[in-house]
RONUZA-953589 format. One record per atom (N, C-alpha, C): residue number from 1; residue in three letters; atom name; x, y, z. Coordinates in steps of 0.001 Angstrom, whole numbers, plus 500000, padded with zeros to 6 digits. Layout:
<vexvos>
> n, res, atom, x, y, z
> NUM, Ala, CA, X, Y, Z
...
</vexvos>
This chain:
<vexvos>
> n, res, atom, x, y, z
> 1, Met, N, 628759, 819215, 731507
> 1, Met, CA, 628958, 818632, 732806
> 1, Met, C, 629547, 817232, 732641
> 2, Glu, N, 630595, 816974, 733376
> 2, Glu, CA, 631245, 815672, 733299
> 2, Glu, C, 630488, 814645, 734117
> 3, Lys, N, 630456, 813446, 733536
> 3, Lys, CA, 629810, 812341, 734231
> 3, Lys, C, 630859, 811614, 735048
> 4, Lys, N, 630596, 811413, 736309
> 4, Lys, CA, 631528, 810742, 737202
> 4, Lys, C, 631449, 809232, 736971
> 5, Arg, N, 632603, 808607, 736801
> 5, Arg, CA, 632680, 807154, 736534
> 5, Arg, C, 632599, 806404, 737854
> 6, Thr, N, 631691, 805467, 737944
> 6, Thr, CA, 631579, 804611, 739122
> 6, Thr, C, 631738, 803165, 738683
> 7, Phe, N, 632183, 802361, 739605
> 7, Phe, CA, 632341, 800944, 739317
> 7, Phe, C, 631020, 800240, 739541
> 8, Gly, N, 630660, 799449, 738539
> 8, Gly, CA, 629436, 798680, 738645
> 8, Gly, C, 629709, 797298, 739216
> 9, Lys, N, 628647, 796558, 739366
> 9, Lys, CA, 628736, 795210, 739922
> 9, Lys, C, 629599, 794313, 739033
> 10, Arg, N, 629470, 794438, 737715
> 10, Arg, CA, 630256, 793615, 736786
> 10, Arg, C, 631751, 793935, 736865
> 11, Asp, N, 632065, 795198, 737039
> 11, Asp, CA, 633473, 795581, 737175
> 11, Asp, C, 634099, 794949, 738414
> 12, Leu, N, 633382, 794966, 739507
> 12, Leu, CA, 633895, 794384, 740748
> 12, Leu, C, 634037, 792869, 740627
> 13, Ile, N, 633109, 792205, 739962
> 13, Ile, CA, 633203, 790758, 739754
> 13, Ile, C, 634423, 790432, 738894
> 14, Leu, N, 634634, 791184, 737821
> 14, Leu, CA, 635795, 790969, 736948
> 14, Leu, C, 637095, 791171, 737728
> 15, Phe, N, 637138, 792218, 738524
> 15, Phe, CA, 638327, 792487, 739332
> 15, Phe, C, 638587, 791330, 740302
> 16, Ala, N, 637570, 790815, 740959
> 16, Ala, CA, 637710, 789706, 741902
> 16, Ala, C, 638189, 788439, 741198
> 17, Val, N, 637683, 788177, 739980
> 17, Val, CA, 638101, 786992, 739227
> 17, Val, C, 639576, 787097, 738842
> 18, Ile, N, 640019, 788256, 738419
> 18, Ile, CA, 641423, 788454, 738034
> 18, Ile, C, 642339, 788270, 739247
> 19, Ile, N, 641976, 788830, 740383
> 19, Ile, CA, 642772, 788683, 741601
> 19, Ile, C, 642823, 787210, 742031
> 20, Ala, N, 641689, 786521, 741995
> 20, Ala, CA, 641647, 785108, 742387
> 20, Ala, C, 642520, 784253, 741467
> 21, Ala, N, 642470, 784515, 740150
> 21, Ala, CA, 643293, 783753, 739200
> 21, Ala, C, 644779, 783976, 739483
> 22, Gly, N, 645158, 785194, 739800
> 22, Gly, CA, 646552, 785485, 740126
> 22, Gly, C, 647008, 784774, 741387
> 23, Leu, N, 646180, 784763, 742409
> 23, Leu, CA, 646525, 784082, 743659
> 23, Leu, C, 646626, 782577, 743463
> 24, Ile, N, 645743, 782000, 742667
> 24, Ile, CA, 645812, 780568, 742384
> 24, Ile, C, 647097, 780242, 741622
> 25, Gly, N, 647460, 781089, 740658
> 25, Gly, CA, 648701, 780886, 739912
> 25, Gly, C, 649926, 780927, 740817
> 26, Leu, N, 649971, 781878, 741729
> 26, Leu, CA, 651094, 781954, 742672
> 26, Leu, C, 651136, 780735, 743584
> 27, Ala, N, 649986, 780281, 744034
> 27, Ala, CA, 649936, 779106, 744901
> 27, Ala, C, 650466, 777876, 744178
> 28, Val, N, 650121, 777726, 742908
> 28, Val, CA, 650601, 776575, 742132
> 28, Val, C, 652119, 776627, 741987
> 29, Leu, N, 652670, 777811, 741750
> 29, Leu, CA, 654113, 777941, 741578
> 29, Leu, C, 654889, 777696, 742867
> 30, Tyr, N, 654425, 778249, 743971
> 30, Tyr, CA, 655207, 778216, 745198
> 30, Tyr, C, 654863, 777091, 746156
> 31, Leu, N, 653752, 776442, 745970
> 31, Leu, CA, 653363, 775379, 746895
> 31, Leu, C, 653509, 773990, 746294
> 32, Arg, N, 654233, 773882, 745182
> 32, Arg, CA, 654475, 772568, 744585
> 32, Arg, C, 655323, 771731, 745524
> 33, Pro, N, 655069, 770432, 745562
> 33, Pro, CA, 655931, 769586, 746388
> 33, Pro, C, 657341, 769522, 745803
> 34, Ala, N, 658316, 769325, 746676
> 34, Ala, CA, 659707, 769218, 746223
> 34, Ala, C, 659889, 767948, 745395
> 35, Val, N, 660838, 768003, 744485
> 35, Val, CA, 661128, 766859, 743636
> 35, Val, C, 661731, 765751, 744488
> 36, Thr, N, 661227, 764543, 744330
> 36, Thr, CA, 661745, 763440, 745130
> 36, Thr, C, 662559, 762471, 744301
> 37, Ser, N, 662579, 762641, 742995
> 37, Ser, CA, 663372, 761753, 742155
> 37, Ser, C, 664429, 762581, 741430
> 38, Gly, N, 665334, 761898, 740814
> 38, Gly, CA, 666374, 762582, 740061
> 38, Gly, C, 667678, 762609, 740823
> 39, Thr, N, 668748, 762855, 740075
> 39, Thr, CA, 670080, 762900, 740661
> 39, Thr, C, 670826, 764128, 740162
> 40, Val, N, 671841, 764482, 740910
> 40, Val, CA, 672752, 765558, 740540
> 40, Val, C, 674061, 764888, 740153
> 41, Glu, N, 674465, 765078, 738907
> 41, Glu, CA, 675692, 764474, 738403
> 41, Glu, C, 676773, 765549, 738355
> 42, Val, N, 677902, 765278, 738989
> 42, Val, CA, 679014, 766229, 739029
> 42, Val, C, 680158, 765671, 738195
> 43, Ala, N, 680612, 766454, 737220
> 43, Ala, CA, 681734, 766058, 736371
> 43, Ala, C, 682849, 767098, 736497
> 44, Val, N, 684067, 766622, 736612
> 44, Val, CA, 685241, 767490, 736664
> 44, Val, C, 686144, 767100, 735509
> 45, Asp, N, 686454, 768064, 734663
> 45, Asp, CA, 687318, 767859, 733498
> 45, Asp, C, 686798, 766711, 732616
> 46, Gly, N, 685458, 766617, 732495
> 46, Gly, CA, 684831, 765641, 731611
> 46, Gly, C, 684552, 764284, 732221
> 47, Ala, N, 685035, 764023, 733427
> 47, Ala, CA, 684818, 762723, 734072
> 47, Ala, C, 683833, 762887, 735231
> 48, Val, N, 682814, 762034, 735260
> 48, Val, CA, 681832, 762084, 736345
> 48, Val, C, 682515, 761638, 737635
> 49, Thr, N, 682500, 762517, 738637
> 49, Thr, CA, 683169, 762220, 739903
> 49, Thr, C, 682204, 761816, 741003
> 50, Met, N, 680938, 762269, 740899
> 50, Met, CA, 679956, 761868, 741909
> 50, Met, C, 678541, 762045, 741374
> 51, Thr, N, 677646, 761244, 741936
> 51, Thr, CA, 676226, 761337, 741633
> 51, Thr, C, 675495, 761380, 742970
> 52, Leu, N, 674686, 762421, 743165
> 52, Leu, CA, 674011, 762641, 744439
> 52, Leu, C, 672504, 762672, 744235
> 53, Pro, N, 671717, 762177, 745201
> 53, Pro, CA, 670265, 762244, 745067
> 53, Pro, C, 669764, 763678, 745234
> 54, Leu, N, 668838, 764064, 744389
> 54, Leu, CA, 668252, 765408, 744447
> 54, Leu, C, 667315, 765541, 745644
> 55, Ser, N, 666883, 764421, 746188
> 55, Ser, CA, 665910, 764435, 747286
> 55, Ser, C, 666541, 764651, 748655
> 56, Glu, N, 667857, 764500, 748787
> 56, Glu, CA, 668531, 764660, 750083
> 56, Glu, C, 669241, 766015, 750141
> 57, Asp, N, 668932, 766790, 751177
> 57, Asp, CA, 669622, 768063, 751378
> 57, Asp, C, 671058, 767773, 751796
> 58, Thr, N, 672005, 768355, 751071
> 58, Thr, CA, 673418, 768110, 751366
> 58, Thr, C, 674271, 769272, 750875
> 59, Glu, N, 675494, 769317, 751366
> 59, Glu, CA, 676477, 770317, 750955
> 59, Glu, C, 677769, 769574, 750627
> 60, Val, N, 678320, 769800, 749425
> 60, Val, CA, 679481, 769037, 748959
> 60, Val, C, 680523, 769983, 748388
> 61, Arg, N, 681784, 769747, 748753
> 61, Arg, CA, 682894, 770494, 748167
> 61, Arg, C, 683375, 769734, 746935
> 62, Ile, N, 683514, 770448, 745826
> 62, Ile, CA, 683977, 769843, 744573
> 62, Ile, C, 685369, 770377, 744284
> 63, Asp, N, 686335, 769463, 744129
> 63, Asp, CA, 687697, 769853, 743779
> 63, Asp, C, 687815, 769895, 742264
> 64, Gly, N, 687991, 771106, 741714
> 64, Gly, CA, 688147, 771277, 740274
> 64, Gly, C, 689603, 771117, 739866
> 65, Val, N, 689919, 771529, 738645
> 65, Val, CA, 691297, 771424, 738150
> 65, Val, C, 692156, 772559, 738710
> 66, Asn, N, 693464, 772345, 738738
> 66, Asn, CA, 694440, 773344, 739180
> 66, Asn, C, 694121, 773913, 740566
> 67, Gly, N, 693603, 773090, 741462
> 67, Gly, CA, 693322, 773532, 742827
> 67, Gly, C, 692042, 774320, 742985
> 68, Gly, N, 691246, 774420, 741934
> 68, Gly, CA, 689970, 775138, 742017
> 68, Gly, C, 688986, 774408, 742909
> 69, Glu, N, 688040, 775155, 743460
> 69, Glu, CA, 687082, 774564, 744391
> 69, Glu, C, 685710, 775213, 744240
> 70, Asn, N, 684671, 774388, 744274
> 70, Asn, CA, 683288, 774856, 744227
> 70, Asn, C, 682539, 774228, 745393
> 71, Leu, N, 681547, 774937, 745923
> 71, Leu, CA, 680707, 774409, 746990
> 71, Leu, C, 679287, 774260, 746450
> 72, Leu, N, 678826, 773008, 746379
> 72, Leu, CA, 677504, 772675, 745844
> 72, Leu, C, 676553, 772402, 747002
> 73, Val, N, 675361, 773010, 746933
> 73, Val, CA, 674327, 772776, 747939
> 73, Val, C, 673091, 772217, 747243
> 74, Ile, N, 672576, 771108, 747773
> 74, Ile, CA, 671315, 770537, 747299
> 74, Ile, C, 670323, 770740, 748425
> 75, Glu, N, 669232, 771449, 748104
> 75, Glu, CA, 668252, 771791, 749132
> 75, Glu, C, 666874, 771929, 748493
> 76, Asp, N, 665872, 771323, 749091
> 76, Asp, CA, 664484, 771398, 748618
> 76, Asp, C, 664339, 770962, 747165
> 77, Gly, N, 665096, 769947, 746752
> 77, Gly, CA, 664985, 769426, 745396
> 77, Gly, C, 665657, 770285, 744341
> 78, Lys, N, 666537, 771208, 744755
> 78, Lys, CA, 667252, 772078, 743816
> 78, Lys, C, 668739, 772071, 744147
> 79, Ala, N, 669555, 772229, 743117
> 79, Ala, CA, 671010, 772262, 743288
> 79, Ala, C, 671535, 773636, 742905
> 80, Lys, N, 672496, 774140, 743682
> 80, Lys, CA, 673075, 775460, 743425
> 80, Lys, C, 674514, 775479, 743906
> 81, Ile, N, 675366, 776143, 743155
> 81, Ile, CA, 676740, 776381, 743593
> 81, Ile, C, 676726, 777697, 744364
> 82, Ile, N, 677141, 777655, 745636
> 82, Ile, CA, 677060, 778867, 746461
> 82, Ile, C, 678398, 779589, 746610
> 83, Ser, N, 679502, 778897, 746308
> 83, Ser, CA, 680795, 779585, 746304
> 83, Ser, C, 681747, 778862, 745362
> 84, Ala, N, 682695, 779631, 744827
> 84, Ala, CA, 683676, 779076, 743894
> 84, Ala, C, 684949, 779894, 743949
> 85, Ser, N, 686063, 779236, 743663
> 85, Ser, CA, 687352, 779921, 743686
> 85, Ser, C, 687671, 780606, 742356
> 86, Cys, N, 686803, 780452, 741372
> 86, Cys, CA, 687061, 781046, 740057
> 86, Cys, C, 686937, 782577, 740122
> 87, Pro, N, 687632, 783291, 739243
> 87, Pro, CA, 687635, 784750, 739329
> 87, Pro, C, 686331, 785420, 738890
> 88, Asp, N, 685570, 784809, 737975
> 88, Asp, CA, 684378, 785488, 737469
> 88, Asp, C, 683102, 785186, 738259
> 89, Gly, N, 682974, 784015, 738868
> 89, Gly, CA, 681829, 783671, 739702
> 89, Gly, C, 680505, 783530, 738975
> 90, Val, N, 680547, 783252, 737671
> 90, Val, CA, 679310, 783091, 736904
> 90, Val, C, 678496, 781921, 737447
> 91, Cys, N, 679160, 780850, 737825
> 91, Cys, CA, 678463, 779668, 738337
> 91, Cys, C, 677739, 779963, 739652
> 92, Val, N, 678262, 780874, 740448
> 92, Val, CA, 677641, 781226, 741723
> 92, Val, C, 676384, 782061, 741484
> 93, Arg, N, 676394, 782886, 740454
> 93, Arg, CA, 675234, 783728, 740152
> 93, Arg, C, 674145, 782979, 739390
> 94, His, N, 674426, 781759, 738946
> 94, His, CA, 673434, 780957, 738206
> 94, His, C, 672302, 780556, 739143
> 95, Tyr, N, 671078, 780513, 738609
> 95, Tyr, CA, 669913, 780127, 739423
> 95, Tyr, C, 669999, 778651, 739825
> 96, Ala, N, 669273, 778262, 740850
> 96, Ala, CA, 669228, 776867, 741298
> 96, Ala, C, 668543, 776023, 740226
> 97, Ile, N, 669048, 774816, 740002
> 97, Ile, CA, 668513, 773951, 738951
> 97, Ile, C, 667791, 772752, 739558
> 98, Ser, N, 666729, 772294, 738846
> 98, Ser, CA, 665970, 771139, 739332
> 98, Ser, C, 665362, 770329, 738196
> 99, Arg, N, 665434, 770821, 736974
> 99, Arg, CA, 664796, 770144, 735845
> 99, Arg, C, 665776, 769266, 735082
> 100, Asp, N, 665248, 768208, 734532
> 100, Asp, CA, 666044, 767244, 733778
> 100, Asp, C, 666841, 767951, 732683
> 101, Gly, N, 668142, 767742, 732673
> 101, Gly, CA, 669011, 768300, 731638
> 101, Gly, C, 669604, 769657, 731951
> 102, Glu, N, 669153, 770348, 732995
> 102, Glu, CA, 669729, 771645, 733339
> 102, Glu, C, 671143, 771463, 733884
> 103, Ser, N, 671992, 772475, 733641
> 103, Ser, CA, 673385, 772397, 734086
> 103, Ser, C, 673857, 773728, 734643
> 104, Ile, N, 674812, 773630, 735549
> 104, Ile, CA, 675590, 774783, 736000
> 104, Ile, C, 677034, 774447, 735643
> 105, Ile, N, 677705, 775389, 734963
> 105, Ile, CA, 679054, 775120, 734468
> 105, Ile, C, 680022, 776162, 735020
> 106, Cys, N, 681127, 775694, 735561
> 106, Cys, CA, 682218, 776563, 736004
> 106, Cys, C, 683398, 776284, 735077
> 107, Leu, N, 683601, 777136, 734092
> 107, Leu, CA, 684662, 776907, 733103
> 107, Leu, C, 686071, 776941, 733688
> 108, Pro, N, 686411, 777940, 734528
> 108, Pro, CA, 687788, 777959, 735043
> 108, Pro, C, 688160, 776700, 735834
> 109, Asn, N, 687209, 776159, 736604
> 109, Asn, CA, 687480, 774957, 737399
> 109, Asn, C, 687107, 773675, 736665
> 110, Arg, N, 686546, 773805, 735475
> 110, Arg, CA, 686104, 772682, 734633
> 110, Arg, C, 685136, 771760, 735373
> 111, Val, N, 684169, 772376, 736048
> 111, Val, CA, 683146, 771646, 736801
> 111, Val, C, 681808, 771809, 736097
> 112, Val, N, 681106, 770682, 735909
> 112, Val, CA, 679764, 770708, 735321
> 112, Val, C, 678831, 769958, 736271
> 113, Val, N, 677768, 770627, 736699
> 113, Val, CA, 676740, 770030, 737559
> 113, Val, C, 675482, 769909, 736716
> 114, Thr, N, 674974, 768677, 736548
> 114, Thr, CA, 673829, 768421, 735666
> 114, Thr, C, 672757, 767635, 736407
> 115, Ile, N, 671507, 767975, 736147
> 115, Ile, CA, 670378, 767233, 736718
> 115, Ile, C, 670017, 766102, 735765
> 116, Arg, N, 669887, 764911, 736305
> 116, Arg, CA, 669431, 763731, 735551
> 116, Arg, C, 668140, 763268, 736216
> 117, Gly, N, 667072, 763194, 735453
> 117, Gly, CA, 665757, 762908, 736044
> 117, Gly, C, 665189, 764227, 736521
> 118, Gly, N, 664638, 764269, 737705
> 118, Gly, CA, 664111, 765522, 738254
> 118, Gly, C, 662847, 765945, 737549
> 119, Glu, N, 662496, 767226, 737685
> 119, Glu, CA, 661290, 767755, 737059
> 119, Glu, C, 661428, 767687, 735550
> 120, Lys, N, 660337, 767475, 734889
> 120, Lys, CA, 660359, 767450, 733428
> 120, Lys, C, 660341, 768872, 732919
> 121, Gly, N, 661143, 769135, 731887
> 121, Gly, CA, 661184, 770455, 731289
> 121, Gly, C, 659880, 770789, 730598
> 122, Glu, N, 659628, 772073, 730431
> 122, Glu, CA, 658421, 772531, 729763
> 122, Glu, C, 658746, 772880, 728322
> 123, Val, N, 657760, 772764, 727451
> 123, Val, CA, 657923, 773135, 726054
> 123, Val, C, 657853, 774642, 725944
> 124, Asp, N, 658877, 775258, 725334
> 124, Asp, CA, 658882, 776707, 725168
> 124, Asp, C, 657961, 777135, 724035
> 125, Ala, N, 657976, 776397, 722939
> 125, Ala, CA, 657156, 776761, 721790
> 125, Ala, C, 656974, 775548, 720894
> 126, Val, N, 655957, 775603, 720104
> 126, Val, CA, 655688, 774545, 719140
> 126, Val, C, 655677, 775182, 717763
> 127, Val, N, 656426, 774583, 716839
> 127, Val, CA, 656509, 775142, 715489
> 127, Val, C, 655673, 774305, 714557
</vexvos>
């Protein structure tokens, strides 16, 4: 005769603790305050053409080389290129950046968008 498995009190407590830890982790990730410091540095063909505050929501057209054009949006402490005249569109598919040293690069238009200041990067590993 098979014994039917039932959940005991300890199983339910463990399940509740795991669910609570997951919800707290999500809250920490999504409810962080927006970055209020840092700048977005825009360089075209190696020369810095503008520096914008990361704390102000704005939309800027960037004139690249050979008539190329990119549209940069800064919103909620993050910078993202939302449209570009380049044929491959890799820069448009890049995630929004907000951490110190992160960059979005559009090679055909020779545009580089870099965060200076902003959130501090995390250590990936220690050797």
